[in-house]
N, C-alpha and C positions, 0 to 999 in steps of 0.2 A: 853218582846221580848227576852230576854236572856234565860229565863226559857223555853220558846217554842222551842227555837234553840236547846238547850241542850236535850229536850225531843225527838225531831226528829232525832238528832245525835244517841241517845240511841237506838231508834227503828230501825234505818238503821243497826246499829252494830249487834243488835239481829238477824235481817233478815239475814245478811250475814253469822252469824255463823251457824243459822239453815241451810241455803242452802249448805254451805260448809260441814256441818256434814251429810246432806243426800247425797249429791253428793259421798263424801267420802264412806258412807255406801253402796251405789250402786255400785261404782267402785269395792270395795273389795269384794262384794257379787258376781259380774261378773267375775272378774279377779282371777287368781289362787293366792294361798296363798303365794307361794315362789317368792321371788323378781326376781331370775334370769329368772323364767319362764315369769314374766310379761315383763322383758326386752326382752325376745326373740319374745314375741308377738308383742311388739312395733316395733322391728326391722324389723320382716316380713311385718308389715303395712307399715312402710315408705319405705321399699325396693319395694314393690309391687306399692305403690303410685308413686315412682320415675319411675319405668319401665313404667306404663301408661302415665306418664307426658312425657316421652321421646317419647314414640309411638304417642302421640298427636301432638308432634312437628316435626314429621318426615317429610321431604319434600315430597310434593305430586308428584312432576316431577321426582323423582329418583327411580331407580329399587330397590326392596327389597333386604335385604342381602343375601338370598338363592333364588333368581329368577333365573330360568334356561330356555333358549329357544333352544330347540332341543339338551338338554344335555349340552349346553354351558352356564356357569355362567356369569351373567351380572350385578352382585351386585354393586350398587352405582352409575350406570351410568345414565345420564340424558336421558330423552325421545329422543332428537335429536340423541344422540350417539347410542341408541338402534336401532333408525330407519334406521340411516346410515349403521350400522353393519348389519341389516337385509337385506338391499337393496344389500350390497356387497355379503352376503352369497347367495342371490336369484341369482345374476349374475354369480356366481361361480358354482351354482348347475348344474350338467349334468345328462343326461339320457344315460346309457348303454344298448341298445337294442339288444337283441340277438333272431334270429329266430331258431327253433329247427333244429339241424343238419345242420345249415347254418352259414350265416355271422353274425358280430357283428358290430355296428356302434354307435357312441356317438353323442349326440346332446345337445345343451343348453336346460335348462328347459323354458326359455324364447321363444325359437324357436317353441316350442309346443303351443303357444298362451297363455302362463301362464303370470300373473302379480301378484304382492304381495301387499297386504295392509299393509305396515309397521307400520302404525299408530295403528292397531289392536294389533300387537305384543308388541309395546312399551306400550300401555295401560294395557296389561296382565301383564307385568313385573313391572309396577308402581302402579297397582291397590290395593289400601289399604283403604277399606271402613271405614268410621268414627266410626261405632259400633265395629268393629273388633279391633280398637286401644284400647279399654277399656278391652280387654282380655289380660292378663299378658303374655309376651314373644310370642304374635301372630306375631310380626315382624320377628321372627325367623323361622316361619313356611316355609317349602320349598313350592316353586310356580313353578310348571313345565308347559311349554306352547309348543305345537307342531306347528310349522309354516304351516302345512297342513291346519289348519283351516282358514289361511289368504291367501292362494294361489287360486287364481281364474283363469278361462280360458275365452277366447273369441272363442266361438263355431266355427265360420266359419273359424277363423285361424287353430284351432286344426284340423279340418277336412282336411284342405289341408295339415297339417303337417302329419297327418296319411296317406294321400295318398302319400306323399313323401317317408315316411318310407316304404310303401309297394313297390314303385319303387326301393328303395335302397336294400331292404332285400329279396324280393320274389325271388325264384330261381325255374326255369322251370324243369320239369321232364325230364329225359334222356332216351331216347328211345334205345332198345337193338340195337347193331352194330355188323357188322361181322369184324372178325379180323383174321390174321394168327399167330398161336402159335405153335411152335414145328413142323411146317410143315404141320399143319392141320387147316382146316376152323373151327372157333368156334364163338360162339354168345357171345358178351360182354354183361354183365347183365344190365338190365334196372335199373334206379333209380327213385323214386318218388320225385316230387317237393313240395314246399310248398307255400302257399299264404297268407299274412297277412289278419287276421280278423279285418278290420279298426274300426269297432263299439266297438268291445270288447277291442281293444288297447286303444281307447279314454276312456272307461269306466274305465280301468285299471289304466291308468295314473291319471285321475281325483281323483280316490279313494286312491292313495298311494303317490302322489307328496308331496314332503317335500323339503322346500328352506333351507336345512342345509349346503349349500356350499360343499357337497360331491357329489360323482357320485353314483347314484342308478342304480343297475343292474336289468334288467327286461327281462323275457322271453316274447317274443312278442306272443301273441295269434295267431294261424294260422292254416290252415287247409291243409291236405295233397292233392297234385294232382297226380293222377296216369298217368305213361306213357301210350301213345297210343299203343307202340309196345313192346312186351315182348319176351324173349329168345325162349319161346316155339313157337313162330310163324315162327321161322327160319327153321323148319323142311322142309316146303314146298318149300322154295326158296333155300335151301342149294344147290341142284344139280345145279340151275341156276347160283349161285355164284361160284361153282367150275368151270363151264364152261367158266365163264368170266375171271376166274383167269388164265385159261390154254391157252387164246388168246395172242400172242406175241405181244409186242408193244415197238417201239423204236422212240426217239426223236433225231432231228439232227439239228445242228446249225453251218453252215460254216465249216464243216469238223468235228465238235465235235459230238460224238454219246453218246447218254444216253439210255441204255437199261434198262427197268423198270422191277423190280422184282415183283413176286406175292404178297409180303408183302406190296409193295408200292401200287399196284393196289387195294389191299384188303382195304387199309385205305380210298379208294375214294367210298367205297360201303356202303349203308346204307338202313335201312328198312322204307317204308312208306306204305300209304294206297292209293288204287285207288278209283274210285267213289262208289264202291260197298263195301267199308271198308275192302277189302281184303289186306293182307299183300304182298307187291311187292318189288323187289329190285331196289334201286334208286342210282342215281350218286351224291356223297356228293361234290357239287361245292365248298364250303368252304375249305375242306380239299384239293382239287385238286389246289385251288388257292394258299394256303400256299406252296404247293410243287413247284409250278411255280415261287413264289416269291423268294424261296430259290435258284431255278435254275437261276432265272434273275440275281442274284449276280455274276454268273459266266459267262454268255453269254450277259447281258445287258450292257450299257455303261451309268454311272450315269451322270446326268446333272450337270452343273456347277452352280455357285452362281452369281447372279446379285446382287451387292452390291449398295444400294441407299442412299446417304447421304441427311438427311433433316435438315434443320435449321429454327426453328420457324414455322415447318409445311411445308416448301417449299423445294422442290428438289433443291439441289445445285451441286450435282455430282453423276455420275452413271458409274459403272463399269460392263460390260455385261458379263454374264457367257455363256459357250457353251451349246448348247442343247445335249441331250442324246438320248438313246433308251431304250425301255422296251418291253419285250414280249407281244403280243397281247393276253391276257388272254381268252377273250370271244371266239375269233376264235379258239384256240387250245382246249379249253374246248368242244366246240361243236363237233370237230372232234373226240376227244378222248371218249367222252360220247358215241357217236354213235358206235364207234369201240368196247368199252367194254361191252356195254349192248345188242347191236343188231348184233355185229359180222360184221358190214359194214365197208367199206373203207380199206385203205391200212394200212399195220402194221408198216410202217415208216411215220413219220410225220415231215416235215421241218417247223421249229419254225418261225413264222412271227413277225414282230417288229413294233412298231409306235413310232414317236419321243416323246420325253419328253421336257418340257420348263425347264429353269434353276430356281433354288430356289431363291426367292427374300429376301434379308436381309436389313433391315433398320437400319441406324445409326442416332439416333435422338438426337439433341441438342437444347437448348434454350437460346437466348441472354438475356441480362439483359436490356431488354426494354419492354415497355408496349405490343408490338407485340409477344415479346418471351413469356410474362406471359400469354397473351390470348390463344397462341398456346398450351402451356402446360396445362392449365385448360381444354381447349376443349379436348386435347388428354387423359388426366386423367379421366374426366367425362365420356368419352365414354368407356375407358378401364375398368373402376371399377364400371359402372352403378351407377354413383354419380351424385349428383346436387352440383354445386359449384358457389358461388357468392363472390367476393372480391372488397373492395372499399378503397383506401388509403385516409386518412384524412389529407388534406395539402400535403406538399413536391410536388411530381410528380403528385399527384392525379390520379395515375393509377387505372383502374378498369378492371375486367375480370369476365365473368360468362359463365357457360355452363349448359343447362338443368335447368336453375334457375328457369324457370316457371313450372316444372313438379311438381304436386301436389301429396304429399305423405303423409302418417301417420307422424304427427308431434312428437309423443312421448312426452317427458316432456318439450320440447321447448315451447308449447303452454303456459306454466305457465308464460312466460314473458308477453304474452297479458293479462294474468289474473292480473298480477301485475299493469299493466296500469289501467284496469277497477277498482280495488281497490283504486288506488291513486286518480282517479276522483271521487268516492264515498266519500273519505276522504276530497277532496277539496270543495265538497257540504255540508260537515257537517253531512253526513248520517252514517259514520262509524268512529271509532277512534282506535287508536293502543291498548287501554287498554279494549276494549269491549271483552266479555267472548264468546268463540267459541271453539268447538270441544275439550272440557276439558282443555282448555288453553285460551290465550289471541289471539286477531287478530295478535298482534306482533309475538307470538310463532307459530301461524298457517302459518304466512309469511315466517318465518324461516324453518318451516317443509317443505313448498311447494318449496322454492327456493334453500335452502342449502341441506336439507336431500332429496329433490325431490321425497316426498311421495305424494300420490294422495288425501286423504280424505279431506283435506281443500280446495285444488284446485276444487274438485268435487262439494263440497258445494257452493263455490262461484260461480261455473257454474250455479248450481241450482238457486241461489239467483239472479244472474245477467240476466239470461235468454240467451239462446244460440243465438236466432235470434238478440237480442240486442247487444250481444258481436259482432256478424258478422257486423252489421251496424256501430257500433263504430270503428271497424278496417277498414272498407271500407272508413269512412270519414277521417282516417288517412293516406290513400293512399295504403292500402293493396289490393292485387287482389282477384279474386273469387277463387283463387287456395287456399286460407286461409278460412276455414270453420269449424265452430263448430256444424254444423248440419248434417255432413257426417253419413250415416248409420252404418258404422263399427268403425271409429275413427276420432277424430279431425285431419284435414289435413292442412298443410301449404306449403309454398315454400321456397327455399332458397334466392330468391330475396326478399320475404316479410320480412323474418328475418333479412336480411342485412338492409332493409329500417327501420325496428324497432330500431335496435341497432345503427344505424347512428343518429336517432332521440333522443336515450338516450345518446349517446356521446355529441351531440351538444346542448342537453337540450330543443330540440323542441318538443319531445314527452313526456319526463319524465324530470323534473328539481327540483332544489332546493334540500331540505333535502331528498325529496323522492328519487331522483337521487342518491344521496350519499348513502342512505339505500339500494338501488337495487344494485349499483355497489359493495358496500361492501359485499353483500350477494353473488354476482356472483365471488368474489374473496376467498370466505371462504368455499367452498364445497371440498369434498375429490376426486371428480371424476376428476382426472387431467391427464388421460392417453391420451387425444387426442391432441387437439391444444396446450394445455400448455405444453405437453411433447415434442412437435416439435419445439417450438419457443423459440427464445433467449430474448423475451420480457416478460413484465407483462401481464397476461392474466386475463380477466374477461369474463367468459362464462358460457353458459347453456347447458348442455348436455341433450340428449335424448335417451332412448333405449327401444325398444318395439318389442317384437318377434325378427325378423332378421333385424329390422331397427336401425341403429347406426348414431347419428347426434352430431354435436357440433357447436354452434354459439357463436363468440367471438369479443370482442373488444381488440385488441392487441396492447400495448404500447410498441414497439420495440425501443431500444436505438437509432435508426436511423429514426424513424417516427411511426405514429399511423395508423393502418388500421383495417377494420372490414372484418372478413372471417366467411362465413358459409359453411359447408360441411355436406351434408345429404348423406347417403348411405343405400344400401340394400345389406346384405350378406357380409359387410365388417366389420373391426374391429377398435377399437381406435387406434391400432399400425399402422393401414393403414392411418388414419387421421392424426396422428403424422407425418409419412413420407411424405404426401402431403404437410403438413405446412412447413417442413424443406426446400423441393424443391422450394416452393413458396418464401420463405425468401432468398434463394440463388439467386433467379431472381430479386426480388425487392431490396436486400440490399446486393449486391455481395461484 
């Protein structure tokens, strides 16, 4: 037994020596002869191996070191940070539109019907495929992304926007006019107008829109519009105008005499066309009315002011002002026009007058009562085209609403309803927080939807849950038909329904337990705090919504003197306006 063991040991020792010798032979046959060259090769090998290992471990949810979005570096930022910044840049992006030889006006990119897919932008900054990680130093390769690829437009809204731009920037051509200069009758040169080419404008904005937070200057596509009357056409009517200027005319009022000069009369003449398209001399009623308005300052009597005091929308005092008088413009114009153009009537005209009512001024105030709150909410909703719904929780239990049943585009406030649908699925065991979705987890998607307020995850859940099913679930919770996910343009809701939902979140009747805590934490964690949070003295858990020219805020407010739910939905207003409304509401509820 001992002899066999020694033999096996001896054979093993020979095998190891032969293997070591062959390995050493092959190593030195492949490697350089010089030792420092071999050290250099091993150093390079371990360096490359270390780089690849580091790249394989690079976090998948962080922007790469040299990732740029519209030229702004976003290195190391998490996806939610990139998405929030993308939303902020989008909201700050403006369009400066200028029509050739005409006006300039600025609009927000959102007002043009645009919305941004911030998820796409975040993915572009964090996208680092597994195969690329095996390429040494690939993590340092620059990544450039243009937000233009993530800006999308709602066609119907953009068409309305183009029509509005046309109303704002179109300018009509100016016809040639007669005037006195250096004692001679001359023609004022005509000017062409321009009209916006709506279709070309839509195409241009879609092709160039970038949500980079800057102001983009765009020359609006437009067409020239020629004036109907040119200076050359004055030749045939010049003699008629000279005769009109030669006719004397005097206006009188209670002993005051106003003799009109040729230059003043010339300012009331303009050119027009008759039924045969022939140029004729016409009377410029607008210019004459301006003259009489200036004259009225001297011979008229201004009306006084009637001051009305309103408390909670009810009149409590009135101080009546005196009536005045003003020139009867229509009567004077008819007489003067006939005299200048036709030579009829007397050359002296006594000015007639008609009485004017005093100006009414309102002094509004609101008491610290439920009646005062309701009066303020009603007046504010009508003044700012807003929908408002308020309910105190506990305390006095005051409530107030105005236009609260008006259905309008919900913007991102609809994501509150999606959160409820998601929680119901979880309670039935159909979804869990750790399920994979949209390149992250359900938990990550929830934060994107509620905190960053991006759309991709919410839209995917709408697809999964079904729009009609979502409607039916919400109606079962007491929401009205004004809330609908099947509207042809955008999801709609009402201020009253959002208030109902948040009251159910607050008292746990709609969302409860850990899910309620998760939702309230998310509503406290976002960066869009310029609305109700900026105007309140309390702690605010809110969901904002901004789409096109709609700006909304729906909140649970924990004021030092009581909790209340408040929803403000506006069209054409700002978050600064919502903050101002919040301040006034709290002055009334908690004086």
